Legacy VTK file of the C-alpha trace (Angstrom):
# vtk DataFile Version 3.0
C-alpha trace
ASCII
DATASET POLYDATA
POINTS 313 float
-9.580 -1.922 11.606
-11.654 1.505 10.352
-9.850 4.551 9.782
-10.396 5.522 13.502
-8.102 2.550 14.600
-5.791 3.882 11.726
-5.684 7.116 13.391
-5.102 6.028 16.999
-3.237 8.835 18.472
0.266 9.044 19.758
1.570 9.577 23.413
3.213 12.679 24.016
6.822 12.697 24.000
6.943 12.951 27.806
4.675 9.919 28.316
6.342 7.428 30.953
5.622 4.867 28.617
7.825 6.235 25.896
10.658 5.574 28.167
9.805 1.798 28.364
9.149 1.926 24.638
12.574 3.480 23.921
14.385 1.090 26.068
12.950 -1.879 24.077
13.288 -0.417 20.638
16.616 1.040 19.957
15.929 4.443 18.292
17.572 5.442 15.068
19.606 8.630 14.494
17.310 9.400 11.519
18.276 13.389 11.067
14.848 13.714 9.396
13.668 17.277 8.017
10.184 18.208 7.678
9.025 17.186 4.508
12.401 15.794 3.371
12.144 14.252 -0.306
13.301 10.732 0.193
12.831 9.895 -3.839
13.439 12.330 -6.613
11.292 12.981 -9.514
12.703 10.289 -11.650
11.612 7.504 -9.624
7.857 8.365 -10.730
9.202 9.262 -14.446
8.286 12.744 -13.947
11.448 13.617 -15.985
9.312 12.166 -18.979
6.213 14.076 -18.382
6.233 17.361 -20.700
3.473 19.263 -18.132
5.950 18.657 -15.271
8.978 19.769 -17.011
7.308 22.960 -18.052
6.708 23.807 -14.216
8.910 26.356 -12.264
11.427 24.730 -9.855
9.011 25.418 -6.685
5.925 23.875 -8.226
8.288 20.681 -9.300
9.540 20.595 -5.769
6.131 20.575 -4.069
4.842 17.811 -6.337
7.758 15.644 -5.494
7.541 16.242 -1.965
3.592 15.487 -1.939
4.620 12.296 -3.708
7.488 11.643 -1.409
5.526 11.923 1.791
2.404 10.144 0.340
4.780 7.031 0.080
6.052 7.508 3.755
2.343 7.945 5.015
1.243 5.029 3.047
4.090 2.921 4.631
3.389 4.219 8.152
-0.372 3.525 8.236
0.181 -0.177 6.582
2.742 -1.066 9.458
0.334 0.767 12.012
-2.573 -1.214 10.962
-0.603 -4.699 10.591
0.057 -4.475 14.275
-3.510 -4.978 14.856
-4.351 -7.284 12.305
-1.484 -9.748 13.196
-2.721 -9.429 16.829
-6.220 -10.290 15.715
-4.742 -13.350 13.950
-3.058 -14.435 17.102
-6.094 -14.235 18.988
-8.005 -16.084 16.353
-5.322 -19.127 15.816
-6.445 -22.600 16.193
-3.049 -23.762 17.622
-0.590 -22.577 19.907
2.340 -22.458 17.597
0.199 -20.246 15.245
-0.693 -17.800 17.862
3.124 -17.761 18.838
3.960 -17.117 15.070
1.373 -14.319 14.580
2.514 -12.773 17.934
6.190 -12.877 16.809
4.736 -11.386 13.469
2.941 -8.505 15.424
6.168 -7.669 17.544
7.949 -7.137 13.772
5.005 -5.089 12.773
5.475 -2.918 15.825
9.339 -2.518 15.126
8.532 -1.577 11.608
5.875 1.241 12.700
8.417 2.510 15.239
11.140 2.671 12.533
9.111 4.616 10.155
7.332 6.813 12.688
9.864 9.587 12.908
9.719 10.009 9.107
5.871 10.661 9.268
5.368 14.203 10.547
1.638 14.858 9.728
-1.267 14.491 12.202
-2.591 11.159 13.159
-5.877 12.141 11.252
-6.758 9.587 8.541
-9.343 11.012 6.784
-7.166 11.607 3.740
-6.023 8.171 3.411
-5.628 6.927 -0.364
-7.885 4.352 -1.647
-5.644 1.484 -0.987
-5.494 1.891 2.664
-9.126 2.786 2.953
-9.627 -0.672 1.244
-7.046 -2.482 3.564
-8.880 -0.966 6.618
-12.297 -2.355 5.425
-10.841 -5.952 4.586
-9.184 -5.749 8.119
-12.368 -4.899 9.753
-15.037 -6.637 8.046
-13.501 -9.842 6.126
-13.667 -13.191 7.682
-10.319 -14.529 9.338
-9.562 -16.783 6.210
-10.574 -14.257 3.689
-8.285 -11.476 5.574
-5.362 -13.880 5.807
-5.432 -14.803 2.238
-5.901 -11.088 1.197
-3.593 -9.420 3.398
-1.130 -11.818 3.838
-0.756 -13.947 0.395
-1.830 -10.950 -1.698
-0.744 -7.770 0.214
2.061 -9.054 1.823
3.361 -10.258 -1.555
2.703 -7.095 -3.241
4.547 -5.335 -0.509
7.696 -7.030 -0.905
7.851 -6.278 -4.638
6.773 -2.305 -3.487
9.232 -2.263 -0.443
11.982 -3.392 -2.736
11.319 -0.668 -5.426
11.249 1.964 -2.384
14.415 0.818 -0.973
16.348 0.600 -4.115
15.467 4.392 -5.017
15.437 6.163 -1.778
17.968 8.953 -1.270
17.982 8.392 2.428
20.402 5.624 3.490
18.476 5.170 6.788
15.067 4.530 5.162
16.636 2.342 2.803
17.908 0.041 5.555
14.518 0.266 7.119
12.745 -1.015 4.080
15.423 -3.746 3.616
14.610 -4.987 7.189
10.766 -4.872 6.579
11.385 -6.779 3.570
13.217 -9.642 5.444
10.363 -9.702 8.055
7.659 -9.606 5.230
8.700 -12.486 3.284
8.144 -14.656 6.178
4.665 -13.326 6.686
3.865 -13.600 3.264
5.297 -17.462 3.448
3.150 -18.200 6.421
-0.174 -16.941 4.630
0.630 -19.278 1.644
1.105 -21.940 3.938
-1.756 -21.451 6.127
-3.919 -21.630 2.982
-2.658 -24.506 1.453
-2.903 -26.544 4.612
-6.465 -25.317 4.857
-7.615 -25.958 1.089
-11.021 -27.425 1.925
-11.985 -24.281 3.399
-11.388 -22.338 0.206
-13.701 -24.675 -1.777
-16.696 -23.095 -0.083
-18.388 -20.766 -2.291
-19.081 -17.937 0.181
-15.571 -17.496 1.307
-14.585 -17.600 -2.684
-17.204 -14.769 -3.227
-16.017 -12.728 -0.411
-12.268 -13.214 -1.542
-13.337 -12.320 -5.031
-15.220 -8.846 -4.000
-12.197 -7.708 -2.383
-9.766 -8.707 -5.196
-11.734 -6.965 -7.654
-11.555 -3.907 -5.811
-7.828 -4.111 -5.399
-7.420 -4.868 -9.329
-9.629 -1.813 -10.248
-7.413 0.453 -8.217
-4.498 -0.863 -10.314
-6.330 -0.904 -13.683
-6.959 2.940 -13.286
-3.148 3.709 -13.471
-1.077 6.055 -11.522
-3.429 7.891 -9.309
-0.717 8.963 -7.183
1.031 10.881 -9.529
-1.930 12.631 -10.916
-3.078 13.605 -7.426
0.271 15.310 -6.987
0.302 16.868 -10.465
-3.374 18.078 -10.127
-2.315 20.087 -6.942
-0.055 22.386 -8.999
-1.704 21.967 -12.643
-5.309 21.706 -11.964
-8.056 20.765 -15.017
-5.949 18.428 -16.924
-7.765 17.820 -20.094
-8.564 14.154 -21.412
-5.673 14.582 -24.072
-3.174 15.755 -21.394
-3.878 12.783 -19.103
-3.670 10.492 -22.089
-0.451 12.043 -22.989
1.261 11.912 -19.599
-0.039 8.335 -19.416
1.988 7.595 -22.463
4.998 9.521 -21.295
4.882 7.402 -17.938
4.626 4.099 -19.956
1.603 3.470 -17.919
0.114 0.583 -19.699
3.269 -1.417 -19.465
3.476 -0.684 -15.699
-0.140 -1.635 -15.357
0.564 -4.916 -17.206
3.646 -5.850 -15.000
1.584 -4.985 -12.076
-1.364 -7.354 -12.804
1.104 -9.916 -13.675
2.442 -9.820 -10.063
-1.278 -10.237 -8.630
-1.903 -13.033 -10.900
1.260 -15.013 -9.701
0.177 -14.063 -6.104
-3.308 -15.486 -6.438
-1.578 -18.573 -8.013
0.350 -19.082 -4.869
-2.915 -19.481 -2.790
-5.285 -22.277 -2.470
-8.077 -20.739 -4.608
-9.350 -23.319 -7.454
-9.036 -22.525 -11.045
-12.623 -21.789 -11.591
-12.426 -19.004 -8.923
-9.405 -17.615 -10.965
-11.550 -17.807 -14.161
-13.880 -15.360 -12.503
-11.803 -12.610 -12.215
-9.666 -12.977 -15.483
-11.221 -9.996 -17.200
-9.616 -7.683 -14.621
-6.145 -9.328 -14.936
-6.127 -7.762 -18.256
-4.702 -4.357 -18.639
-6.968 -1.656 -20.003
-6.301 0.384 -22.972
-4.534 4.040 -22.367
-7.747 5.502 -23.565
-9.773 3.554 -20.814
-7.246 4.594 -18.226
-7.384 8.267 -19.196
-11.340 8.375 -19.194
-11.256 6.663 -15.713
-8.691 9.213 -14.401
-10.645 11.968 -15.851
-13.836 10.871 -14.275
-12.071 10.200 -10.918
-10.873 13.889 -10.960
-13.632 15.863 -12.218
-15.696 14.046 -9.350
-13.048 15.372 -6.744
-13.383 18.836 -8.121
-17.224 18.762 -8.186
-16.924 17.357 -4.506
-14.724 20.262 -3.515
-16.980 22.884 -5.104
LINES 1 314
313 0 1 2 3 4 5 6 7 8 9 10 11 12 13 14 15 16 17 18 19 20 21 22 23 24 25 26 27 28 29 30 31 32 33 34 35 36 37 38 39 40 41 42 43 44 45 46 47 48 49 50 51 52 53 54 55 56 57 58 59 60 61 62 63 64 65 66 67 68 69 70 71 72 73 74 75 76 77 78 79 80 81 82 83 84 85 86 87 88 89 90 91 92 93 94 95 96 97 98 99 100 101 102 103 104 105 106 107 108 109 110 111 112 113 114 115 116 117 118 119 120 121 122 123 124 125 126 127 128 129 130 131 132 133 134 135 136 137 138 139 140 141 142 143 144 145 146 147 148 149 150 151 152 153 154 155 156 157 158 159 160 161 162 163 164 165 166 167 168 169 170 171 172 173 174 175 176 177 178 179 180 181 182 183 184 185 186 187 188 189 190 191 192 193 194 195 196 197 198 199 200 201 202 203 204 205 206 207 208 209 210 211 212 213 214 215 216 217 218 219 220 221 222 223 224 225 226 227 228 229 230 231 232 233 234 235 236 237 238 239 240 241 242 243 244 245 246 247 248 249 250 251 252 253 254 255 256 257 258 259 260 261 262 263 264 265 266 267 268 269 270 271 272 273 274 275 276 277 278 279 280 281 282 283 284 285 286 287 288 289 290 291 292 293 294 295 296 297 298 299 300 301 302 303 304 305 306 307 308 309 310 311 312
């Protein structure tokens, strides 16, 4: 599942296949306005950020709109990619019942995708995907079957339950809230199936090549978490360019970022513990499960955005 697959084009509204699709999938009356904001500034803690509070109303609105839209984009592409992955797992299944289960999961991912589609109003170009989506695409297209099931179902589906619960609780759109609640209900069984498959195939996870493969992808995901709130800084930098190191550090403190990262790493550690990987494997990534200091996060974010600026120039 590379970026080209993530950007698989849509049919025109007039295409005859859409009539069949609408008959199979009950459409919702979403009443979505272009660039509608579905989460307010407080959701990201921006009400605590002095740099944000000093901005005018128009700039504040643009930042919150960018953040809101980025969450929709991420959820949309996750569910779009998951249709392919569950179908791939069905093809690779070793038993008929396993194939049937993954086929049901693929249909559920299609339902999620169709429910979110009206909320995503951008083009299908996936060139500007965030780091998490790019990593998910890489795992989906390059990882071995057992590694993909472990990373995508045990770790990321488990992470998604926590993430979608937060989105559902805070969204200002009641229709979107119901969609996320339905996704949470379905994803719980997807995650549970991944855990069960891993435990019933424990011997496979004792092989060092598979452990190294899983470790590589996990380390990439953990590094993304450890860097801090990249999404917030990306949106802020659109209206407040050239943030200094001290300003970045101040924002991290105001956002309580160290404690947030600690909490997120604890979630990942619990999810890793649900899988079949042996203790020696967990010990090999232990350093990355410890949250960095605020100074380390500030340095990493400063470096990241300096490089982005240089690339643009």
